[in-house]
N, C-alpha and C positions, 0 to 999 in steps of 0.2 A: 655182313660177314660173309665172304665167299667160301664155300666149303667144297668147291668143285675139285674132284680128284683126291680129297681127303677122307680120312676115317673120321667119323663124328660119334659123340657119345649122345644117347637118347634114353629116355625113360619108356619103358615098355610094360605093358600088362601081360603077365605070363601065367599060364595055367600048366603046371609041371605034370599033373595027371588028370584024367577025365574026371568030372564032376567035383573038382576041387575050387578052392577059392583063388582068385587072382592075386598074384603078387606083383607090387610096382618095383621094378628093378631097372638099374642102369645098364645099357648094353652098348657094345661097340658095333657101328654099322659101316661096312666096306663101301667104297665108292661104287656106283653102279657100273655093271659090266655092259657089254655090247647088247643092245635090245632091252635094257632095263632103264628105269628113271628113278630119280629120288624126289620125292614131294614133301613139302613142309606143311605140317597141319598146325594152324595157329589156334584153332578153337573146335572143340568137339562137344556136343550136348546130347544128353540121354533124357528122355522124358518118360515118366510112368503116369499112367491113369489108372486109379483105383476106383472100382465099382462096387 
């Protein structure tokens, strides 16, 4: 799907205040302006090690 020059809808983890829990919300993202790029993240992992 080509999204060049289009507004896209994404899910974002948002903290509305300091030290608050993250809220997963849908946001509208404008097309990149001059000097900006849009990247697509297919996978992200977070690893915890408990000792």
